[in-house]
N, CA, C and O atoms as a printed pandas DataFrame, in Angstrom:
     atom_number atom_name residue_name chain_id  residue_number  x_coord  y_coord  z_coord
0              1         N          MET        A               1  -15.378    0.609   31.741
1              2        CA          MET        A               1  -14.366    1.093   32.674
2              3         C          MET        A               1  -14.481    2.461   33.064
3              4         O          MET        A               1  -15.037    3.307   32.363
4              5         N          ARG        A               2  -13.928    2.699   34.245
5              6        CA          ARG        A               2  -14.039    4.091   34.727
6              7         C          ARG        A               2  -13.047    4.707   34.673
7              8         O          ARG        A               2  -11.986    4.096   34.799
8              9         N          THR        A               3  -13.045    6.137   34.467
9             10        CA          THR        A               3  -11.820    7.080   34.400
10            11         C          THR        A               3  -12.363    8.382   35.181
11            12         O          THR        A               3  -13.530    8.534   35.541
12            13         N          THR        A               4  -11.413    9.203   35.358
13            14        CA          THR        A               4  -11.826   10.580   35.986
14            15         C          THR        A               4  -11.227   11.725   35.068
15            16         O          THR        A               4  -10.049   11.776   34.714
16            17         N          VAL        A               5  -12.010   12.445   34.806
17            18        CA          VAL        A               5  -11.621   13.560   33.654
18            19         C          VAL        A               5  -11.992   14.970   34.491
19            20         O          VAL        A               5  -13.100   15.045   35.022
20            21         N          ASP        A               6  -11.149   15.959   34.585
21            22        CA          ASP        A               6  -11.267   17.302   35.051
22            23         C          ASP        A               6  -11.915   18.118   34.010
23            24         O          ASP        A               6  -11.351   18.403   32.954
24            25         N          ILE        A               7  -13.127   18.495   34.325
25            26        CA          ILE        A               7  -13.894   19.449   33.368
26            27         C          ILE        A               7  -14.073   20.739   34.101
27            28         O          ILE        A               7  -14.718   20.758   35.149
28            29         N          PRO        A               8  -13.567   21.750   33.631
29            30        CA          PRO        A               8  -13.829   23.198   34.137
30            31         C          PRO        A               8  -15.268   23.228   34.405
31            32         O          PRO        A               8  -16.101   22.679   33.684
32            33         N          ASP        A               9  -15.582   24.025   35.687
33            34        CA          ASP        A               9  -16.902   24.361   36.000
34            35         C          ASP        A               9  -17.848   24.837   34.953
35            36         O          ASP        A               9  -18.978   24.371   34.804
36            37         N          PRO        A              10  -17.202   26.015   34.065
37            38        CA          PRO        A              10  -18.332   26.523   33.172
38            39         C          PRO        A              10  -18.673   25.438   32.217
39            40         O          PRO        A              10  -19.853   25.240   31.926
40            41         N          VAL        A              11  -17.574   24.617   31.638
41            42        CA          VAL        A              11  -17.913   23.775   30.778
42            43         C          VAL        A              11  -18.937   22.716   31.239
43            44         O          VAL        A              11  -19.921   22.398   30.571
44            45         N          TYR        A              12  -18.626   22.221   32.399
45            46        CA          TYR        A              12  -19.577   21.201   32.892
46            47         C          TYR        A              12  -20.994   21.702   33.062
47            48         O          TYR        A              12  -21.988   21.001   32.872
48            49         N          ARG        A              13  -21.007   22.861   33.401
49            50        CA          ARG        A              13  -22.450   23.535   33.516
50            51         C          ARG        A              13  -23.339   23.617   32.208
51            52         O          ARG        A              13  -24.568   23.579   32.157
52            53         N          ARG        A              14  -22.233   23.766   30.920
53            54        CA          ARG        A              14  -22.857   23.874   29.659
54            55         C          ARG        A              14  -23.261   22.415   29.245
55            56         O          ARG        A              14  -24.256   22.145   28.574
56            57         N          LEU        A              15  -22.393   21.551   29.715
57            58        CA          LEU        A              15  -22.457   19.929   29.430
58            59         C          LEU        A              15  -24.026   19.498   30.146
59            60         O          LEU        A              15  -24.911   18.993   29.455
60            61         N          LYS        A              16  -24.173   19.737   31.382
61            62        CA          LYS        A              16  -25.214   19.220   32.268
62            63         C          LYS        A              16  -26.400   19.890   31.353
63            64         O          LYS        A              16  -27.226   19.134   30.843
64            65         N          SER        A              17  -26.490   21.335   31.138
65            66        CA          SER        A              17  -27.597   22.024   30.350
66            67         C          SER        A              17  -28.118   21.297   29.176
67            68         O          SER        A              17  -29.297   21.036   28.938
68            69         N          ARG        A              18  -26.942   20.971   28.386
69            70        CA          ARG        A              18  -27.180   20.561   27.139
70            71         C          ARG        A              18  -27.742   19.295   27.197
71            72         O          ARG        A              18  -28.638   19.049   26.391
72            73         N          ALA        A              19  -27.352   18.327   28.094
73            74        CA          ALA        A              19  -27.908   16.860   28.276
74            75         C          ALA        A              19  -29.347   17.120   28.709
75            76         O          ALA        A              19  -30.254   16.579   28.076
76            77         N          ALA        A              20  -29.606   17.886   29.712
77            78        CA          ALA        A              20  -30.929   18.032   30.088
78            79         C          ALA        A              20  -31.929   18.431   29.010
79            80         O          ALA        A              20  -33.090   18.022   28.989
80            81         N          SER        A              21  -31.356   19.317   28.055
81            82        CA          SER        A              21  -32.233   19.731   27.175
82            83         C          SER        A              21  -32.393   18.714   26.110
83            84         O          SER        A              21  -33.308   18.722   25.287
84            85         N          GLU        A              22  -31.374   17.773   26.185
85            86        CA          GLU        A              22  -31.708   16.592   24.999
86            87         C          GLU        A              22  -32.336   15.400   25.774
87            88         O          GLU        A              22  -32.590   14.409   25.088
88            89         N          GLY        A              23  -32.607   15.349   27.018
89            90        CA          GLY        A              23  -33.182   14.513   27.813
90            91         C          GLY        A              23  -32.214   13.094   27.876
91            92         O          GLY        A              23  -32.578   11.919   27.814
92            93         N          SER        A              24  -30.988   13.606   28.009
93            94        CA          SER        A              24  -29.855   12.533   28.294
94            95         C          SER        A              24  -29.175   12.785   29.338
95            96         O          SER        A              24  -29.525   13.743   30.028
96            97         N          SER        A              25  -28.229   12.130   29.657
97            98        CA          SER        A              25  -27.254   12.380   31.046
98            99         C          SER        A              25  -25.924   12.841   30.404
99           100         O          SER        A              25  -25.598   12.578   29.246
100          101         N          ALA        A              26  -25.183   13.569   31.299
101          102        CA          ALA        A              26  -23.838   14.014   31.017
102          103         C          ALA        A              26  -23.045   12.782   30.307
103          104         O          ALA        A              26  -22.361   12.879   29.288
104          105         N          LYS        A              27  -23.284   11.606   31.064
105          106        CA          LYS        A              27  -22.310   10.669   30.585
106          107         C          LYS        A              27  -22.520   10.037   29.014
107          108         O          LYS        A              27  -21.640    9.606   28.269
108          109         N          GLU        A              28  -23.815   10.120   28.795
109          110        CA          GLU        A              28  -24.256    9.901   27.568
110          111         C          GLU        A              28  -23.609   10.735   26.369
111          112         O          GLU        A              28  -23.108   10.283   25.339
112          113         N          LEU        A              29  -23.742   12.020   26.751
113          114        CA          LEU        A              29  -23.185   13.170   25.957
114          115         C          LEU        A              29  -21.657   13.000   25.762
115          116         O          LEU        A              29  -21.143   13.122   24.650
116          117         N          ILE        A              30  -20.989   12.731   26.817
117          118        CA          ILE        A              30  -19.359   12.690   26.850
118          119         C          ILE        A              30  -19.295   11.400   25.780
119          120         O          ILE        A              30  -18.576   11.480   24.784
120          121         N          LEU        A              31  -20.007   10.340   26.024
121          122        CA          LEU        A              31  -19.780    9.157   25.323
122          123         C          LEU        A              31  -19.874    9.248   23.768
123          124         O          LEU        A              31  -19.109    8.734   22.952
124          125         N          ARG        A              32  -21.148   10.130   23.502
125          126        CA          ARG        A              32  -21.202   10.341   22.049
126          127         C          ARG        A              32  -20.161   11.125   21.498
127          128         O          ARG        A              32  -19.775   10.835   20.366
128          129         N          GLY        A              33  -19.601   12.144   22.152
129          130        CA          GLY        A              33  -18.597   13.081   21.805
130          131         C          GLY        A              33  -17.261   12.258   21.290
131          132         O          GLY        A              33  -16.660   12.357   20.220
132          133         N          VAL        A              34  -17.002   11.387   22.463
133          134        CA          VAL        A              34  -15.641   10.530   22.367
134          135         C          VAL        A              34  -15.927    9.671   21.048
135          136         O          VAL        A              34  -15.145    9.796   20.106
136          137         N          GLU        A              35  -16.939    8.868   20.954
137          138        CA          GLU        A              35  -17.346    8.102   19.630
138          139         C          GLU        A              35  -17.210    8.692   18.379
139          140         O          GLU        A              35  -16.583    8.222   17.429
140          141         N          GLN        A              36  -17.914    9.899   18.424
141          142        CA          GLN        A              36  -17.714   10.747   17.159
142          143         C          GLN        A              36  -16.208   11.167   16.903
143          144         O          GLN        A              36  -15.692   11.087   15.788
144          145         N          VAL        A              37  -15.539   11.627   18.046
145          146        CA          VAL        A              37  -14.021   12.005   17.528
146          147         C          VAL        A              37  -13.305   10.551   17.260
147          148         O          VAL        A              37  -12.385   10.635   16.446
148          149         N          LEU        A              38  -13.485    9.554   17.654
149          150        CA          LEU        A              38  -12.769    8.236   17.391
150          151         C          LEU        A              38  -13.172    7.715   15.928
151          152         O          LEU        A              38  -12.377    7.232   15.121
152          153         N          LYS        A              39  -14.492    7.893   15.736
153          154        CA          LYS        A              39  -14.961    7.499   14.476
154          155         C          LYS        A              39  -14.459    8.152   13.061
155          156         O          LYS        A              39  -14.486    7.634   11.945
156          157         N          GLY        A              40  -14.055    9.275   13.399
157          158        CA          GLY        A              40  -13.550   10.436   12.330
158          159         C          GLY        A              40  -12.311    9.988   11.658
159          160         O          GLY        A              40  -12.037   10.333   10.508
160          161         N          GLY        A              41  -11.559    9.215   12.381
161          162        CA          GLY        A              41  -10.258    8.683   12.005
162          163         C          GLY        A              41   -9.232    9.925   12.163
163          164         O          GLY        A              41   -9.500   10.918   12.838
164          165         N          PRO        A              42   -7.993    9.736   11.435
165          166        CA          PRO        A              42   -7.016   10.747   11.726
166          167         C          PRO        A              42   -7.424   11.901   11.115
167          168         O          PRO        A              42   -8.017   11.874   10.036
168          169         N          ARG        A              43   -7.110   13.126   11.822
169          170        CA          ARG        A              43   -7.442   14.426   11.506
170          171         C          ARG        A              43   -6.817   15.020   10.081
171          172         O          ARG        A              43   -5.614   14.962    9.826
172          173         N          LYS        A              44   -7.703   15.536    9.287
173          174        CA          LYS        A              44   -7.026   15.937    8.064
174          175         C          LYS        A              44   -6.141   17.229    8.392
175          176         O          LYS        A              44   -6.531   18.038    9.234
176          177         N          SER        A              45   -5.018   17.386    7.746
177          178        CA          SER        A              45   -4.167   18.425    7.778
178          179         C          SER        A              45   -4.862   19.631    7.436
179          180         O          SER        A              45   -5.753   19.590    6.588
180          181         N          ARG        A              46   -4.526   20.771    8.045
181          182        CA          ARG        A              46   -5.036   22.018    7.681
182          183         C          ARG        A              46   -4.446   22.598    6.322
183          184         O          ARG        A              46   -3.336   22.368    5.842
184          185         N          ARG        A              47   -5.456   23.403    5.821
185          186        CA          ARG        A              47   -4.726   24.077    4.461
186          187         C          ARG        A              47   -3.572   24.823    4.672
187          188         O          ARG        A              47   -3.501   25.406    5.753
188          189         N          ARG        A              48   -2.611   24.944    3.850
189          190        CA          ARG        A              48   -1.425   25.690    4.112
190          191         C          ARG        A              48   -1.664   27.019    3.853
191          192         O          ARG        A              48   -2.307   27.498    2.919
192          193         N          VAL        A              49   -1.038   27.633    4.843
193          194        CA          VAL        A              49   -1.065   29.197    4.803
194          195         C          VAL        A              49   -0.098   29.864    3.796
195          196         O          VAL        A              49    1.087   29.529    3.827
196          197         N          ARG        A              50   -0.533   30.797    2.894
197          198        CA          ARG        A              50    0.292   31.388    2.182
198          199         C          ARG        A              50    0.644   32.776    2.771
199          200         O          ARG        A              50   -0.282   33.573    2.921
200          201         N          LEU        A              51    1.896   33.131    3.114
201          202        CA          LEU        A              51    2.086   34.502    3.408
202          203         C          LEU        A              51    2.522   35.280    2.263
203          204         O          LEU        A              51    3.134   34.922    1.256
204          205         N          PRO        A              52    2.075   36.442    2.626
205          206        CA          PRO        A              52    2.447   37.431    1.503
206          207         C          PRO        A              52    4.182   37.920    1.594
207          208         O          PRO        A              52    4.802   38.176    2.626
208          209         N          VAL        A              53    4.665   37.946    0.268
209          210        CA          VAL        A              53    6.239   38.219    0.259
210          211         C          VAL        A              53    6.353   39.659   -0.078
211          212         O          VAL        A              53    5.925   40.148   -1.123
212          213         N          VAL        A              54    6.978   40.333    0.903
213          214        CA          VAL        A              54    7.342   41.690    0.806
214          215         C          VAL        A              54    8.760   41.988    0.213
215          216         O          VAL        A              54    9.757   41.646    0.848
216          217         N          ARG        A              55    8.851   42.548   -0.857
217          218        CA          ARG        A              55    9.948   42.552   -1.760
218          219         C          ARG        A              55   10.675   43.907   -1.230
219          220         O          ARG        A              55   10.002   44.822   -0.755
220          221         N          SER        A              56   11.926   43.970   -1.328
221          222        CA          SER        A              56   12.908   44.907   -0.800
222          223         C          SER        A              56   13.650   45.444   -1.818
223          224         O          SER        A              56   14.048   44.686   -2.703
224          225         N          LYS        A              57   13.951   46.802   -1.865
225          226        CA          LYS        A              57   14.796   47.327   -2.981
226          227         C          LYS        A              57   16.370   46.969   -2.319
227          228         O          LYS        A              57   17.262   46.625   -3.094
228          229         N          ARG        A              58   16.571   47.050   -1.198
229          230        CA          ARG        A              58   17.885   46.725   -0.561
230          231         C          ARG        A              58   17.600   45.488    0.419
231          232         O          ARG        A              58   17.131   45.604    1.551
232          233         N          PRO        A              59   17.963   44.277   -0.205
233          234        CA          PRO        A              59   17.828   43.052    0.417
234          235         C          PRO        A              59   18.821   43.070    1.894
235          236         O          PRO        A              59   19.914   43.637    1.884
236          237         N          GLY        A              60   18.318   42.420    3.061
237          238        CA          GLY        A              60   19.230   42.499    4.174
238          239         C          GLY        A              60   18.231   42.819    5.155
239          240         O          GLY        A              60   17.064   42.519    4.903
240          241         N          LYS        A              61   18.517   43.374    6.218
241          242        CA          LYS        A              61   17.699   43.658    7.468
242          243         C          LYS        A              61   16.587   44.691    7.065
243          244         O          LYS        A              61   16.907   45.713    6.458
244          245         N          VAL        A              62   15.340   44.440    7.386
245          246        CA          VAL        A              62   14.204   45.343    7.063
246          247         C          VAL        A              62   13.791   45.651    8.412
247          248         O          VAL        A              62   13.576   44.825    9.299
248          249         N          ARG        A              63   13.692   46.990    8.501
249          250        CA          ARG        A              63   12.963   47.634    9.766
250          251         C          ARG        A              63   11.654   48.005    9.648
251          252         O          ARG        A              63   11.418   49.134    9.217
252          253         N          LEU        A              64   10.509   47.074   10.029
253          254        CA          LEU        A              64    9.490   47.469    9.874
254          255         C          LEU        A              64    8.475   47.576   11.347
255          256         O          LEU        A              64    8.546   46.811   12.310
256          257         N          ASP        A              65    7.736   48.505   11.221
257          258        CA          ASP        A              65    6.811   48.784   12.186
258          259         C          ASP        A              65    5.131   48.669   11.633
259          260         O          ASP        A              65    4.866   48.544   10.437
260          261         N          ASN        A              66    4.216   48.726   12.567
261          262        CA          ASN        A              66    2.713   48.507   12.131
262          263         C          ASN        A              66    2.471   49.365   10.754
263          264         O          ASN        A              66    1.962   48.970    9.705
264          265         N          ALA        A              67    2.983   50.640   11.075
265          266        CA          ALA        A              67    2.417   51.589    9.955
266          267         C          ALA        A              67    3.080   51.059    8.630
267          268         O          ALA        A              67    2.475   51.164    7.563
268          269         N          LYS        A              68    4.334   50.488    8.707
269          270        CA          LYS        A              68    4.863   50.177    7.350
270          271         C          LYS        A              68    4.191   49.013    6.799
271          272         O          LYS        A              68    3.883   48.941    5.609
272          273         N          ILE        A              69    3.960   48.099    7.652
273          274        CA          ILE        A              69    3.150   46.669    7.448
274          275         C          ILE        A              69    1.949   47.181    6.590
275          276         O          ILE        A              69    1.860   46.746    5.442
276          277         N          TYR        A              70    0.907   48.175    7.105
277          278        CA          TYR        A              70   -0.312   48.328    6.789
278          279         C          TYR        A              70   -0.148   49.117    5.283
279          280         O          TYR        A              70   -1.053   49.068    4.451
280          281         N          GLU        A              71    1.078   49.819    5.057
281          282        CA          GLU        A              71    1.253   50.387    3.735
282          283         C          GLU        A              71    1.303   49.446    2.757
283          284         O          GLU        A              71    0.594   49.474    1.752
284          285         N          VAL        A              72    2.259   48.464    3.054
285          286        CA          VAL        A              72    2.371   47.194    2.197
286          287         C          VAL        A              72    1.575   46.316    1.955
287          288         O          VAL        A              72    1.452   45.891    0.806
288          289         N          ILE        A              73    0.865   45.853    2.960
289          290        CA          ILE        A              73   -0.319   44.745    2.772
290          291         C          ILE        A              73   -1.461   45.443    3.178
291          292         O          ILE        A              73   -1.522   46.180    4.163
292          293         N          SER        A              74   -2.625   45.119    2.164
293          294        CA          SER        A              74   -3.831   45.642    2.385
294          295         C          SER        A              74   -4.899   44.570    3.320
295          296         O          SER        A              74   -5.241   43.448    2.946
296          297         N          PHE        A              75   -5.247   45.136    4.416
297          298        CA          PHE        A              75   -6.067   44.485    5.339
298          299         C          PHE        A              75   -7.561   44.900    5.118
299          300         O          PHE        A              75   -7.924   46.027    4.782
300          301         N          PRO        A              76   -8.368   43.834    5.354
301          302        CA          PRO        A              76   -9.837   44.130    5.265
302          303         C          PRO        A              76  -10.290   45.093    6.107
303          304         O          PRO        A              76  -11.481   45.404    6.105
């Protein structure tokens, strides 16, 4: 079956270069990629992100700016 796929120029150049370095065609490389994605089955859900809880002495609206956030949460 034939289909049309729009591939941005920079991506297509990388595709052609990779295919040439592997001694295959762009078509073969695309088919391998599609088969790999389909073979993988359903995508696994990502790990749940735990956000830090910032406790307040006075619950309600909290006025935060970047400086206050950096005071409360340690960043690497």
